[in-house]
C-alpha positions in Angstrom: 13.9 -171.9 104.0 10.4 -172.0 105.5 7.1 -170.3 104.9 7.1 -168.2 108.1 10.8 -167.1 108.1 9.9 -163.4 108.0 7.6 -163.7 111.0 10.1 -165.6 113.0 12.8 -163.0 112.1 10.6 -160.2 113.4 9.8 -162.1 116.6 13.5 -162.6 117.2 14.3 -159.0 116.4 11.7 -157.9 119.0 13.8 -159.6 121.7 17.0 -157.6 120.9 18.2 -154.2 122.1 17.1 -151.7 119.4 20.5 -150.0 119.1 22.8 -153.1 119.0 24.9 -153.6 115.8 24.2 -156.7 113.7 27.7 -158.0 114.5 27.1 -157.9 118.3 23.5 -158.6 119.0 22.3 -158.0 122.5 19.1 -159.4 124.1 17.1 -156.8 126.0 18.4 -156.2 129.5 21.7 -158.0 128.9 25.2 -156.7 128.3 26.8 -157.8 125.0 29.2 -160.7 125.1 32.0 -158.3 124.4 31.0 -155.9 127.2 30.7 -158.9 129.6 34.2 -160.0 128.6 35.6 -156.6 129.2 33.9 -156.3 132.6 35.1 -159.8 133.5 38.6 -159.2 132.4 38.9 -155.7 133.8 38.9 -156.6 137.5 40.8 -159.8 136.8 43.6 -157.7 135.4 43.9 -155.7 138.6 46.7 -156.2 141.2 46.3 -159.2 143.5 45.2 -156.9 146.4 42.5 -155.2 144.3 41.3 -158.5 142.9 40.7 -159.8 146.4 39.0 -156.6 147.4 36.7 -156.7 144.4 35.8 -160.3 145.1 34.9 -159.5 148.7 32.9 -156.4 147.8 31.0 -158.2 145.0 30.7 -161.5 146.9 32.4 -163.5 144.1 34.0 -166.7 145.4 34.9 -168.2 142.0 38.5 -167.0 141.9 39.3 -166.3 145.6 41.3 -169.5 146.3 43.3 -169.0 143.1 44.0 -165.4 144.1 44.9 -166.2 147.7 47.3 -168.9 146.5 48.9 -166.4 144.1 49.3 -164.0 147.0 50.8 -166.7 149.2 53.4 -167.8 146.6 54.3 -164.4 145.0 56.8 -163.4 147.6 55.0 -160.3 148.5 53.7 -161.6 151.9 56.1 -163.3 154.3 53.4 -165.2 156.2 49.8 -166.4 155.4 48.6 -164.4 158.4 49.8 -161.2 156.7 47.4 -161.9 153.7 44.5 -162.1 156.2 45.5 -159.0 158.1 46.4 -157.2 154.9 44.4 -157.3 151.7 41.6 -159.6 153.0 40.8 -157.4 156.0 41.3 -154.3 153.9 38.6 -155.6 151.6 36.3 -156.5 154.4 36.8 -153.0 155.8 35.5 -151.6 152.5 32.5 -154.0 152.8 31.9 -152.8 156.3 32.1 -149.1 155.4 29.8 -149.6 152.4 27.3 -151.5 154.5 27.4 -148.7 157.1 26.8 -146.1 154.4 23.9 -148.0 153.0 25.7 -148.8 149.7 25.6 -152.6 150.4 22.7 -154.6 151.8 22.7 -157.5 154.2 22.6 -160.3 151.6 25.6 -158.8 149.9 27.5 -158.6 153.2 26.8 -162.2 154.0 28.0 -163.2 150.5 31.2 -161.2 151.2 31.7 -163.2 154.5 31.4 -166.4 152.4 34.3 -165.3 150.2 36.3 -164.3 153.3 35.8 -167.7 154.9 36.8 -169.5 151.7 40.0 -167.4 151.5 40.9 -168.0 155.2 40.0 -171.7 154.9 42.6 -172.1 152.1 45.3 -170.4 154.3 44.7 -172.3 157.5 46.6 -175.5 156.6 49.6 -173.4 155.6 49.4 -171.4 158.9 49.2 -174.7 160.9 52.3 -176.1 159.0 54.1 -172.8 159.7 53.3 -173.2 163.4 54.5 -176.8 163.4 57.9 -176.0 161.8 58.4 -173.0 164.1 57.7 -175.1 167.2 60.2 -177.8 165.9 62.9 -175.2 165.4 62.6 -173.0 168.4 59.6 -174.1 170.5 58.1 -170.6 170.0 55.4 -169.5 167.6 53.9 -166.0 167.5 50.1 -166.6 167.4 49.1 -163.0 167.9 46.4 -161.8 165.7 44.9 -158.4 165.2 41.2 -157.8 165.5 38.9 -155.0 166.4 37.7 -156.7 169.5 36.4 -160.0 170.9 32.6 -160.5 170.8 31.0 -163.4 172.6 27.4 -164.1 171.5 24.8 -166.6 172.5 21.1 -167.5 172.4 20.1 -167.9 176.0 19.1 -171.0 177.9 15.8 -172.6 176.7 15.7 -170.7 173.4 16.5 -172.3 170.1 16.1 -169.4 167.7 19.4 -168.3 166.2 18.9 -166.7 162.7 19.2 -163.2 164.0 22.3 -164.1 166.1 23.9 -165.7 163.1 23.4 -162.6 161.0 24.9 -160.4 163.7 27.9 -162.8 164.0 28.5 -162.5 160.2 28.2 -158.8 160.1 30.6 -158.2 163.0 33.0 -160.8 161.6 33.0 -158.7 158.4 34.1 -155.7 160.4 37.2 -157.5 161.9 35.7 -158.5 165.2 36.6 -161.9 166.5 33.2 -163.5 167.1 32.8 -166.4 169.6 29.4 -167.9 168.8 28.3 -170.2 171.6 25.2 -171.4 169.8 21.7 -171.8 171.2 20.2 -172.9 174.6 23.4 -171.7 176.3 23.3 -171.9 180.1 24.2 -168.7 182.1 27.3 -170.3 183.6 28.7 -171.2 180.2 28.2 -167.7 178.9 30.0 -166.1 181.8 32.9 -168.6 181.6 33.2 -168.0 177.9 33.5 -164.3 178.5 36.4 -164.9 180.9 38.1 -167.6 178.9 38.1 -165.6 175.6 38.8 -162.2 177.3 35.7 -160.9 175.7 35.4 -157.2 175.0 31.6 -157.4 174.6 28.8 -159.9 175.3 25.7 -160.2 173.1 22.6 -162.1 174.2 19.8 -163.1 171.8 16.3 -164.6 172.3 12.9 -164.9 170.6 10.5 -166.2 173.1 9.3 -164.2 176.2 10.9 -166.5 178.8 14.2 -165.5 177.3 13.7 -162.0 178.6 13.8 -163.3 182.2 16.9 -165.4 181.4 18.7 -162.3 180.1 18.0 -160.6 183.5 19.6 -163.7 185.1 22.7 -163.4 183.0 23.0 -159.7 183.8 22.8 -160.5 187.5 25.4 -163.2 187.1 27.7 -160.8 185.3 27.4 -158.3 188.2 28.1 -161.0 190.7 31.2 -162.2 188.9 32.5 -158.6 188.7 32.4 -158.3 184.9 32.5 -154.8 183.5 32.2 -155.5 179.7 29.3 -154.1 177.7 26.2 -156.3 177.4 24.2 -156.1 174.2 20.6 -157.2 174.0 18.7 -158.3 170.9 16.0 -160.5 169.5 12.4 -160.5 168.4 10.8 -160.2 171.9 13.4 -157.8 173.3 12.8 -154.1 173.4 14.6 -150.9 174.4 12.0 -150.4 177.1 12.5 -153.9 178.6 16.3 -153.5 178.4 16.0 -150.2 180.3 13.5 -151.3 182.9 14.5 -154.9 183.6 18.0 -155.6 182.5 20.2 -152.4 182.9 19.4 -152.0 186.6 20.9 -155.4 187.3 24.3 -154.7 185.9 26.8 -151.9 186.6 28.5 -152.3 183.2 27.1 -150.8 180.0 23.9 -152.3 178.7 22.6 -151.5 175.2 19.6 -152.7 173.2 20.3 -153.3 169.5 17.4 -153.3 167.1 18.9 -155.3 164.3 22.2 -156.5 162.7 22.8 -153.3 160.8 22.9 -151.4 164.1 25.3 -153.8 165.9 28.5 -152.5 164.2 28.1 -148.7 165.1 27.1 -149.7 168.6 30.1 -152.0 169.1 32.4 -149.4 167.6 31.1 -146.7 169.9 31.5 -149.0 172.9 35.1 -149.9 172.1 36.4 -146.6 170.8 38.1 -144.8 173.7 37.4 -141.4 172.1 33.7 -141.7 172.2 32.8 -144.7 174.5 32.4 -142.6 177.7 30.0 -140.2 176.1 28.1 -143.0 174.3 27.7 -145.0 177.6 26.7 -142.0 179.6 24.1 -140.9 177.0 22.7 -144.4 176.9 22.4 -144.6 180.6 20.7 -141.2 180.8 18.2 -142.3 178.1 17.4 -145.6 179.9 17.0 -143.8 183.2 14.4 -141.4 181.5 12.6 -144.4 180.0 12.4 -146.1 183.4 10.8 -143.0 184.9 8.3 -142.9 182.0 7.6 -146.6 182.4 6.9 -146.4 186.2 4.9 -143.2 185.8 2.8 -144.9 183.2 2.1 -147.8 185.5 0.8 -145.4 188.1 -1.3 -143.5 185.6 -2.8 -146.5 183.8 -6.0 -147.7 185.3 -7.2 -151.3 185.5 -10.4 -153.0 186.3 -10.5 -155.7 188.9 -10.7 -159.2 187.5 -14.3 -159.5 188.7 -15.2 -156.2 186.9 -13.4 -157.2 183.7 -15.2 -160.6 183.7 -18.5 -158.8 184.1 -17.7 -156.8 181.0 -16.5 -159.7 178.9 -17.7 -160.5 175.4 -21.4 -161.4 175.7 -22.5 -163.8 173.0 -26.2 -164.9 172.6 -25.4 -168.5 172.0 -29.0 -169.4 171.6 -29.2 -167.2 168.5 -25.7 -168.1 167.1 -25.4 -170.8 164.5 -24.9 -174.2 166.3 -21.2 -175.0 166.6 -20.1 -177.4 163.9 -18.9 -180.8 165.0 -15.5 -181.7 163.6 -15.2 -184.6 161.1 -13.3 -186.5 163.8 -12.5 -186.1 167.5 -8.9 -186.8 168.6 -5.9 -186.2 166.5 -4.6 -186.6 162.9 -0.9 -186.7 162.2 0.7 -185.5 159.0 4.2 -187.0 158.4 6.0 -185.8 155.3 3.2 -183.5 154.2 3.8 -182.5 150.5 6.0 -179.4 150.3 4.4 -178.5 146.9 1.0 -177.9 148.7 2.3 -175.1 150.9 4.4 -173.1 148.4 1.5 -170.8 147.3 0.8 -170.0 151.0 4.3 -168.6 151.7 4.2 -165.0 153.1 7.4 -163.5 151.7 7.2 -160.2 153.7 8.9 -161.7 156.9 11.5 -163.2 154.6 12.7 -159.8 153.4 12.5 -158.5 156.9 15.0 -161.2 158.0 17.4 -159.9 155.4 16.7 -156.3 156.4 15.4 -155.3 153.0 12.6 -152.8 153.3 11.0 -151.0 150.5 9.6 -147.5 151.0 6.1 -146.4 150.3 4.5 -147.2 147.8 6.8 -150.1 147.4 6.5 -151.7 150.8 5.9 -155.4 150.9 6.1 -158.3 148.5 6.0 -158.1 145.5 6.1 -154.3 145.3 9.5 -154.3 147.0 11.0 -155.3 143.6 10.0 -151.8 142.3 11.8 -149.9 145.1 14.7 -147.8 143.6 16.9 -148.5 146.6 16.5 -152.1 147.5 14.4 -153.5 144.6 17.2 -155.1 142.5 18.8 -156.7 145.5 15.4 -157.9 146.8 14.7 -159.5 143.4 18.1 -161.2 143.3 17.6 -162.5 146.8 14.1 -163.8 145.9 15.4 -165.6 142.8 18.2 -167.3 144.8 15.6 -168.3 147.4 13.5 -169.8 144.6 16.5 -171.9 143.5 17.1 -173.2 147.0 13.4 -173.8 147.5 13.3 -175.8 144.3 16.2 -177.9 145.5 14.5 -178.5 148.9 11.3 -179.6 147.1 12.8 -181.7 144.3 15.2 -183.5 146.7 12.9 -183.5 149.7 15.6 -182.0 151.9 13.1 -180.7 154.4 10.2 -182.8 155.8 6.9 -181.2 156.9 5.4 -182.8 160.0 2.2 -181.7 161.7 -0.7 -182.7 163.9 -4.2 -181.4 164.4 -6.6 -182.3 167.2 -10.2 -181.5 167.9 -11.9 -182.0 171.3 -15.4 -181.5 172.8 -15.2 -178.3 174.9 -17.1 -175.7 176.8 -16.0 -172.7 178.7 -16.3 -172.3 182.5 -15.6 -168.7 183.3 -12.1 -167.9 182.1 -11.2 -171.6 181.6 -12.0 -173.9 178.7 -12.9 -177.5 179.7 -11.8 -180.3 177.3 -13.9 -183.4 177.7 -12.9 -187.1 177.1 -15.8 -187.7 174.8 -19.1 -186.4 173.6 -20.8 -187.5 176.8 -19.0 -184.5 178.4 -19.1 -186.2 181.7 -15.4 -186.3 182.3 -13.0 -183.4 182.0 -9.7 -184.6 180.5 -7.8 -181.3 180.4 -8.3 -177.5 181.0 -7.1 -174.6 178.9 -6.6 -171.5 181.0 -7.0 -168.1 179.5 -6.2 -164.5 180.6 -8.6 -161.5 180.4 -8.0 -157.9 179.4 -8.0 -155.6 182.4 -6.6 -152.2 181.2 -9.4 -149.7 181.3 -10.9 -148.8 178.0 -12.4 -145.4 176.9 -15.1 -147.2 174.8 -17.7 -149.8 175.4 -15.6 -152.6 173.9 -15.6 -155.8 175.9 -12.8 -157.1 178.0 -11.9 -160.3 176.2 -10.5 -163.7 177.0 -10.2 -166.6 174.7 -12.8 -168.5 176.7 -15.4 -166.0 175.5 -15.3 -167.6 172.1 -16.5 -171.0 173.4 -20.0 -171.8 174.4 -20.3 -171.9 178.2 -21.1 -175.1 180.1 -24.4 -173.7 181.4 -25.6 -173.0 177.8 -26.0 -176.7 177.2 -24.6 -176.2 173.7 -21.9 -178.7 172.6 -18.9 -176.8 171.4 -15.4 -177.8 170.3 -11.8 -176.5 170.4 -8.9 -177.5 168.1 -5.2 -177.3 168.3 -2.2 -177.9 166.0 1.5 -178.1 165.7 3.4 -177.7 162.3 7.1 -178.1 161.7 9.4 -177.5 158.7 12.6 -178.2 160.8 13.2 -181.9 160.0 16.1 -182.2 157.6 17.1 -178.5 158.1 20.0 -179.3 160.4 21.6 -181.6 157.9 21.3 -178.8 155.3 22.8 -176.1 157.5 25.6 -178.3 158.8 26.9 -178.8 155.3 26.7 -175.1 154.6 28.4 -174.3 157.9 31.2 -176.8 157.1 31.7 -175.1 153.7 31.8 -171.6 155.4 28.7 -170.7 153.5 26.9 -168.3 155.9 24.7 -167.0 153.1 23.2 -170.4 152.3 22.6 -171.6 155.8 20.9 -168.3 156.8 18.8 -168.6 153.6 17.9 -172.2 154.5 16.8 -171.2 158.0 14.8 -168.3 156.7 13.0 -170.5 154.1 12.3 -173.2 156.8 10.6 -170.6 158.9 8.5 -169.5 155.9 7.6 -173.1 155.1 6.5 -173.8 158.7 4.2 -170.7 158.7 2.9 -171.7 155.2 2.1 -175.2 156.4 0.2 -173.7 159.4 -1.8 -171.6 156.9 -2.6 -174.6 154.7 -3.5 -176.8 157.7 -5.8 -174.1 159.0 -7.6 -173.9 155.6 -7.9 -177.7 155.6 -9.4 -177.4 159.1 -12.0 -174.8 158.1 -13.1 -176.6 154.9 -12.7 -180.3 155.8 -11.2 -181.5 159.1 -13.5 -179.3 161.2 -15.6 -178.3 158.2 -17.3 -175.2 159.6 -16.6 -173.3 156.4 -16.8 -175.9 153.6 -17.6 -173.4 150.9 -14.8 -171.0 151.7 -13.0 -169.8 148.6 -10.3 -167.3 149.2 -7.2 -166.3 147.3 -3.7 -166.7 148.8 -3.6 -162.9 149.4 -7.0 -163.1 151.3 -5.7 -165.9 153.4 -2.7 -163.9 154.5 -5.1 -161.0 155.3 -7.1 -163.3 157.6 -10.4 -162.9 155.8 -11.7 -166.2 157.0 -13.8 -167.3 160.0 -12.0 -168.4 163.0 -8.6 -167.8 164.6 -5.5 -169.8 165.6 -3.9 -167.9 168.5 -0.6 -169.3 169.9 0.4 -169.6 173.5 3.1 -167.0 174.3 1.6 -164.4 172.0 -0.8 -161.5 172.7 -4.1 -163.3 173.0 -2.6 -165.8 175.5 0.8 -164.7 176.8 1.4 -167.8 178.8 3.8 -170.3 177.2 3.0 -173.0 179.8 -0.3 -173.7 177.9 1.8 -175.5 175.4 2.3 -178.3 177.9 -1.4 -179.0 177.8 -1.4 -179.1 174.0 1.6 -181.5 174.0 -0.2 -183.8 176.5 -3.5 -183.7 174.6 -2.1 -184.5 171.2 1.0 -186.5 172.3 3.0 -184.1 170.1 6.5 -185.4 170.8 5.5 -189.0 170.3 3.5 -188.4 167.1 5.7 -185.8 165.4 9.0 -185.5 167.1 8.5 -181.8 167.9 9.7 -181.2 171.5 9.6 -178.4 174.0 12.6 -176.9 175.7 12.7 -176.0 179.4 11.6 -172.5 178.3 8.9 -174.0 176.2 10.4 -173.0 172.8 9.7 -175.6 170.1 12.4 -177.8 168.8 13.0 -177.9 165.8 12.9 -174.1 165.8 11.1 -173.9 162.5 7.8 -174.9 164.1 4.5 -173.2 164.8 1.7 -174.2 167.2 -1.6 -172.8 168.3 -5.3 -173.3 169.2 -8.2 -173.3 166.8 -11.4 -171.4 167.5 -14.2 -171.7 165.0 -17.2 -169.6 166.1 -17.8 -166.4 164.2 -17.4 -164.3 167.4 -13.7 -165.4 167.5 -11.2 -162.6 167.0 -7.6 -161.7 167.7 -6.8 -159.3 170.6 -4.1 -158.5 173.0 -4.5 -159.2 176.7 -2.1 -156.4 177.6 -1.0 -155.8 181.2 -2.8 -157.7 184.0 -3.0 -157.0 187.7 -2.1 -159.1 190.8 -5.7 -160.3 191.5 -5.9 -162.0 188.1 -2.4 -163.5 188.4 -3.3 -164.9 191.8 -6.6 -166.4 190.4 -4.7 -167.8 187.4 -2.0 -169.4 189.6 -4.6 -171.0 191.8 -6.7 -172.4 188.9 -3.5 -173.8 187.4 -2.3 -175.1 190.7 1.0 -173.3 190.1 3.0 -171.5 192.8 2.4 -167.7 192.5 6.1 -166.8 192.1 6.4 -169.4 189.2 3.3 -168.0 187.6 4.7 -164.4 187.9 8.0 -165.5 186.3 6.2 -167.0 183.2 3.9 -163.9 182.9 6.6 -161.3 183.8 6.3 -159.2 180.6 2.5 -159.0 181.1 2.5 -157.9 184.8 1.2 -154.4 185.6 3.1 -154.5 188.9 6.5 -155.4 190.3 6.3 -158.8 192.0 
């Protein structure tokens, strides 16, 4: 007995479901133990085929090895292969149908794939033993397997991003397609040979950075030269239906189709391989792309551009004499961060791209995190995914499974036309490096300036000492060890989750480092006090544009950054031949501090600017045009 027993009893009662009987109390939001037992036992009492189907649909891997072993030894299936081609594929067909109908979401499908891999993994040793015995007895073994088609997929040469490719592989595998995943940075020759060796029915190419667009054109040309006729699917963050129609499809006589995301891959592949509808689908796609090309080239003719000289004359005009004097950073040179505390970046994570990776999108008014949890369609699955992400994130932080590495550098700088001069020291007598920028040229209907990043730095002739910063952040160190273990276990769900979280941690690290730069390292906004939400809404002074993105579409500017800061030597972050960062979960960019700095898109540029840019960079024109291909307002 105690003095507050009544109060404690009332508090406890408030946590229970109002209508539950005293002999079977149920906490709010939970099923009773009896109901849970009934639910648990009900599907476990089904036939072996239905149990496996249920496990696949629900993504439950707890019993699958036990059930597969029972199927193997019950005498109902003569060979282990018949279990795969029978009840397991029947279950995956249900998963595929439900995903296509919107009754299952991507996280659930990938969990289903994990169950399937675990089941098949149990059967493989028995299949290998069956093969060995058959070869001993007769020297012949029937290795024929049924599948819906063979799909070769690769991230193209120079590109290291594979999370989208991995998702497509899993989704197609769930629909009984045999997927040959060649990995990342795959040379064109390897891709072509794999299509031949595996008798591929379809090839899929993926890429994230803009140089990959040109590499996809190269692969299409190689397919044509080799005489291949199989369909070519194009996907990835920088790809588009228009680029596919204008640049890739004309290079290859076989079918070429742009696929927006993983959920669209299955119906596209089915249409391409179904003899009843493939001709109509291919013809319709070709007609659509032909129309898009006509629109594109008509648009090029209609769009008006200023000459480089005219756009320069209408650049952003800053009265530097009246602007606050640029703040000198707390140090000049670089500062390296090795094993930056993970705990310090967690609050800066932007969860919206995380849900986009998993193709979970709430509808208005429940778009975006955390409102997505209230969405009647995807809310519950989004919350479950988020909770499981939190569990993995806790494991990453507690056990330091991922290391954050970064570097920031600050340099005396002044602009010289469209270039930014970086000086060796404050004497500003010797130029150590140059940053080259591109200027908007597409004609505007308003009096808005035609901007280049150099506009945000005080010009040499002003006599005002200014500065430019740069940074690289990575959350990729340790990630490969994590994902390799998951891949070895056949756990697609966990390794895709780990990749998605690493991307979020890299971006969060960049956000935190930028805040440190503004308040301390550069110190031009020491009194800044913004919430995490305001940070994500970019309500601060200054910008951090990245080479290869709208404000500076040229990836080759990364070379200058890597030289200036000795990035590879200091952090281990490398650049591939296409200037993708390795590890992939990495972010880089420039820092501009003056209050006139703002994000903008360069848009299309004309040949006079490209020639000037190539000359200033001492780069052959054709090489320059290759790197700037998506930005050109003309055909080289």
